[in-house]
N, C-alpha and C positions, 0 to 999 in steps of 0.2 A: 504494500500500500504506500503510495506517495501522495504529494500535495495535489496532483492532477487526477487522482483516482475518483471515479464516480461511485459514491458510497450510499448504500441504503441501510437505514436502521428500521428493522421490523419490530413494531410494537413501541408505543410511546408511554410506557409505564416508568417505574423507578429506574430500572436499568437503562432503558432507552433514553430517558432524559439525561441521565448522568453521562452516557456515552456521547451524546450530542454536545453537551457542555465541554467535555474533554476535547473533542475533535475541533470545535470552534476555537478553543483556547490555543490549540496547536496549529492553527491556520489551515485546517482542512475545511474548505468552503463549498465543495460540490456534494452537498448532502441532501438526501430525500428521506422524509419520514413516511413509512408505509404502515397504515393502521386502519383497522376496520371501523373505528369510531369516527364519524364524520363531524363531530362537535369539538375538534381540537383547535380550531382556527385561532382563538384568542391566546393560546398557550405556545404557539410556534415561534421560535426565535426568528428575528429578521434575517432574511436571506436564505432560509432553509425551505426547500420545496416539500410538497406533500402529495401523496397518493392515498386518498381516504375512501372508505366505503367497502362494499362487498368484494370488489375486484382489486383490492390493494396488493395482491400477490401475483397478478397476472403477467407483469413484464419484468420479472426479476433478472432475466438473462441480459437485460440492457445495462446492468451495473457491473462494476469491477470487483467490488467488495460488498458483502452483506453481513451486517451485525444482527444476529437473530436473538430476540428476547426469549426468555425461557417459556413463555406462554404459547409460542409458536413451535409446532413440532419440527424437529430436525428432519424427520422422515416425511414431512409434508411433500407430496409429489411436485409441486411447483418450486419448492426450495431445491429438491434433488435435481430437477430439470436444469435449474440455473447452474448447479454444481457441475453437471455433465457438460454444460456449455463453457466451462472454464472459469466461472465466477468463484472467487474465494469466499467460502462460507465460514464465518466465525461467530463469536458472541462477545458481549461485554465481559463476561466472566473469563472466557478463554484469553481475551486480550489482556485482562488484568494479570492472569497467571503468567503470561509471557513478559509483562513489563515490571512486575513486582520485584523490588530489589532485595527483599528479605525472605525469611523462611515462612511458610504457610502451613497451618494446621487445618485440614479439611475434614468436615464431619458430615456423613451421610447415613441414611437408614430410612426405614419406613416411618418410624416415629421416634421422637426423642432428640432429633437433631438440634433444635433450637435450645432446649434445656442443656444438653451436653456442651454445645458450643459456648453458651453463655457461662456455664460453670467453669470451663477451661479458661475463658477470658477473665473471670473473677479471680481464679487462682493465680494467674499470671500478674494481674493487676495488684493483688495483695502482696505479691513478691516484688513489686516495684518495677516490673518489666514495662517497656514501651510497647503496648499491645493495642490492637485494633480488632473490632468485631463487625462482621458484615456478611454479605451474601444473601441467601434466601430469607434471612431473618429480618431484613428491613433495609438497612443502608447499603447502597451499591458500593462495592470496593473500588470502583473507578474513582470515586471521590477521595480515596486515600492517596492517589498518585499526585506527584507534583505537576503543576505549581499549586493546585488547589489544596491538596493534602500534604501530610508531613511524614509519611513513612520513610525510614532510612534502612540502611543495610543491617543494623542490629535490632530493628523492630521485629515484632511477631504479629502476623495477621491470622485471626481465627475466622474461618468461613463455614457457614452452614450451606451445604451444597445439595440441591435436589437432583433427582434423576434427569430432569429437564435441562439443567445446567451442565451436567456431566457428560451427556450423551455424545457430544462432538468435541470433547476436550483432547488436546494433544500434549498436555503437560499435567503432571500430577503434583499434589502438595507434598512437602517434605514429610509431614506426618498425616497419614490417612486413617481416619476412624470410621469403621463401618459398624453401625448399631444393628439391632434386629432388622432383618430384611424379609418381610413376608410378602404381601401382595397389596398394591395400591395403584391408583391412577390408571386403572384399566380402561377409563374413558379417554386416556391420552396415549398409552402404550398398547400395542397390538395384543400382547399376552404377557404372562408372568416372565417368560424367558427374555423377552425384549426388555422388560423392566429391570431384570437382574443384569443384563448385558449393559444397559445404560449406565449402571453404577460402576462398571469395571474400570472406567477411566480414572477413578480416584487412585487405583493401584497400578494400572497398566503402564504408566510412564515414569514410575519411580525408579531409583537406582539403588545400588548396594548400600549407600549411606542413609537411605530413607527408613522410616518406621511405619509399619502397618499395625493397627490395633483392631483385633477381631474378637467377637464374642463366641467363646467355645461352646456355649450352651445351645447354639442354633445350628441347624443343618447346613445353612449357607456357608459355614466356616470351611467345609470341604471344597465348595465351589470357588471361594475366593483365595484360599490358602495357596492354591497352585499358581496364582498370579503374583504372589509376593516375591519381590526381587531383592529386598534388603532384609532388615531385621523385623521380627514379629513379636508383638506382645499379645497375650490372650487374657481375656477376663472371664470370670465365671462366678455366678451366685450359688453354684451347686457343688463346687469342690476346688481343690488346690490346683494352681497352674505353676509351671516352672519359671516363666518369665511373664510378669504382668500383675494384675490385681485380682483378688478373690475374696469371697466371704467365708468366714468360718466362725461358728459359735458366737454369732452376734457381733463380730468384729470384721473390719476390713484390713487386709494385709497387702503389701506390695512385695513381690518376689523378684529377685534378680540374682542370677548365678546360683540358684538354689537356696539363697538366704532370704528369709521372710522377715519383714519389719512391719509392725502395726502402724496403720495410718490413723484410724479412728474407730469409734464404736458405731454400729448402725444407728443407735439412738441419737448420735450427733447430727444426723442428716435432717436438715430443716424441710426438705421437700416431702410432700405428702405422697404416700403410696409406695409399696414394695417394688413396683416396676422401675422406680427411679434409682434403685440400687444399680441397675444396668446402665444408667447414665453417669453415675458417680465413678464407677470403676474405670471406664476408658478415660474420663477426665483426669484421673490420678495418673494414668500412664502417660498421657500427653503432657501434663505439667511436669512430670519427672524428667521427660526428655529435655526440658528447658531449665533443669536444675532448680526447680521450685521445692522448697523444704516441705516436709510433712506437716510441720506446724502451720505454715502458710496455707497449705491445702486444707487443713482441718478448720482454720478460721473461715475460709470461703465456704466450705461445706456446711458449717454451722449457721452461717448468715444468709446464704442464698435460698430464698423461699420459692423460687420458680418464676415463670413468665406469666403474663396475663392470659387467661382463658385455658390454662393447663392446671386443672384441679385447684382453681383459685377460690379461696374462701371468700364468700360474699358477705354473709350476715347470719346472725343467729336470731331467730324469731320464736318466742315462746318455747325455748329449749330445743328447737330444731335448727340444725346447721345446714346452710345452703352452699353448694360448691358449683362453680362454673367451669366445665371442662369442654367448652365449645370447640377447642382445637381437635378433639377426638373425631376423626373422620373415617375410621376403620373399625371393624368389629373387634379387633385385637385391643385397641386402645379403650374401647368401651368396657371390655371385659376387665382390663387392668384397673380402670376406675372403680368398678364394682368390687374387685378384690382388694382395693385399698382400705375398705372399711369392714369392720366386723360387728358394728352396731346395726340395729334395724335400718334398712336403706330403701329409699325410693329412687328409682332410675327414670329419668326422662330421656328418651332416645328417638331417633328417626330423623330423616332428612332427604337429601337428593339421592337418587339411585344411580350409582356409577358402576353397577355390575359386580358388586362384591358378594361373597358367600356368607350368609348369616346362620348357617346350620350349627357350627361349633359355638358361636355366640349364644344361640338359643339354648343349647344344653347347659352352658355355663350359667346363664341367667336362671334357669329353672332349678339348678342344683346348688346354687349359692344360698345357704341356709338363712343368712341375714337379709337377703333381698326380698322384701315383702310386696312391693308394687313396682311394675314397670308401666310407664305411661308413654304411649307411642304417638308420634305425629309425623307429618310430611309424606313424601312420595314412598318412602320405604316402609311406612307403617303397616300396610296390608301384608307385604312380604315377610316382614319381621313377625307379625302375628301368626301367619301361616307356618313359618319355620318353628315358632314356639309351640304351636299345637302339634306339629309333626314330631318335634323333639319329645314332647310329652308322651306320645304314642310309642316312640322308639324306646323310651325309658321303661316302658312296661306298665301293666295294670296295677302292679304292687307299689309303684312309685307315686307319691303324692307331693306335688310341688307346693312350697309355701308362698309362691308368687302369684299375685293377682295381676291380670293383664287388662289394661284400660287404653282407650284411644280418644284423642282430642283433635281439634281442628287447628289450633295455633298455640303459641307459647303462653299467651295470657291464660288460656284455659288449662294448660299443663301445670303452670305454677299454682293457680287457684286450687286445682284438684289435688296436687301434691300437698299443699298446705292442709287441705281437708283430711287427707288420708294419714298425714304424719302425726306421730305421738311424741311427747317429750323424750329427748334422748336420741331421736331419729336423725338421719342424714338424708338430705335430698341432693342428688347429684345429676346435673344435666350433662350427660356424656353421649352425644348422638350416635356415634359409630357410623356416621354418614356425613357427606359434605353438605354445604348449606345452600346450594344454588337454587333449590326449589322455592325458598321463601326469602332468602337474604343474599346480599351481594357477596359476602364472605363470612368466615367463621367469627371474625371480630364483631361484625354487626349482629350476628346471632347471639353471641355472648353478651353483648351490651343490652340487647333486648331482654334476655333472661335476667340480668342483674337489675334492670329497670323494673321488671315485674316483681322481683323479690323485694325491692325497696318499697313497693306499694303495700306490702303485707302489714 
C-alpha cells in the first residue's frame, strides 16, 4: 500500500472509523467508505468518498487495498472475488498487528475473552507495566499507534480477538490465549469446523519464542496443540499441569519446571461464578510471562469484579438479588450462570435464534436442583420450551424436575413475573443463552433494559 493506493474501508463502525483517522493522518487520501447504512453522511470526514446502501460491496475489485471490518465476512463471495482479482484484503486488526512495535497478548475463545483480557490488563497495570487494552472489547488498537497513540517498544498490548478478526490474520500475538472453544456465531460461520479454523491464526504465525496458553480440560486442546510452534502453558480446574496454572483443594497454583507455587485461594476471586476460574488461570500464565509477581496478580484478582453485563449484580429487592448476564449469548454461558448459584434461582432466558443447540442446556436446566423457575422470551422461547419438554421425557418417568417453565412477551413482563415468583433469599439471573437481535440492537441494550426494569421494582 502506498500514498496512491485506492483504498476501501468496509464497515464504518469503531474499527472502520479508527482506520480512516489513521490513514488520513498519514496522508492517504484516496479512501472510500463502503457501508450498508445509508445514514452516515453527517459523520464522513471531508474528502472521503462513500458507497452506501445494499450494493456497497459490488465493485470491490476496483480498489487496490480493502480494510475489512470484523462484521463483514472474510469469506463473503464479493470480498473473495476482489481477492482473486489481485486486491489486497486486510483488516484494521491485521494492520495493527503488523505495525505494533511491542509484544501483544491475544485472547480468544467462545466466551470469557473480555473478562480474561481485562484481568490480564489489570494484573499488568498493578505491576506498573505500560499496558494497553483493546480489540473486540471496545477501543480499536489502531488508536494506540503513533502519532495519535503512545505505545512504545517496551509497552504491552492486550487484545480481545474474535473469530471474525482472526480469520484472515497473517501474524500472531507473542502470547496466544485460547479459552473454551465450543460453538458460536453459526449465523456468521458456515459450520463449527470453519469457526475453529478461524481461530487458528492466533497460533499459526507464532515462532519458537512465543507462548500459547490452552485449557487442558477441553477437547479442543488436541486440535490446537498441534499448531503450537513455541512454548505451551496449560490450565486446568480439574487437576495438576506441569507447566501452567491449576486448581487444587480450593487453591490456585502456578507450575513451572515441575515446581508448584501458590498464587491465591479460590475464595480470593472477586468474580462471580465457578466458570470464571477458567478465566483467572490463563490470566496468571500470561502475566507470569511478563514477570508480574504473584502478589500483584493476587491484588488484581481480589479487586477485579468483572465487566458490565457479565453476571453483574444489579440490586437487591426484598431479599432477592438480581444479576444481569446479558452478555450470555450461548447455551454454555447460560448454563454457567445457573451453576454459579446454589441458592433458589430464577432464570430469564431466550432471544434471537442463531442456530444453536439447546438440548444439553435443557437437561442442565431441569437437573439443577436450585433452579426453581425458568422464564422464556424472544425468538428462541418456543424452541427452548420444546427442548425442555423433550429433555424431561428423555430423563424418564421417574424423574421429577423442580423447575417451573413460564413464557412472557418482553423483558418488562419477565422481570415482573420473576419478582412475583421469587422468595426471600432467591437469585434472579437474566442469562439469555441467545443473542439479542430479535428485540434489541445488542447485548448492552438488552442488559440496560433489564436493569431499568429491576430498578422499577
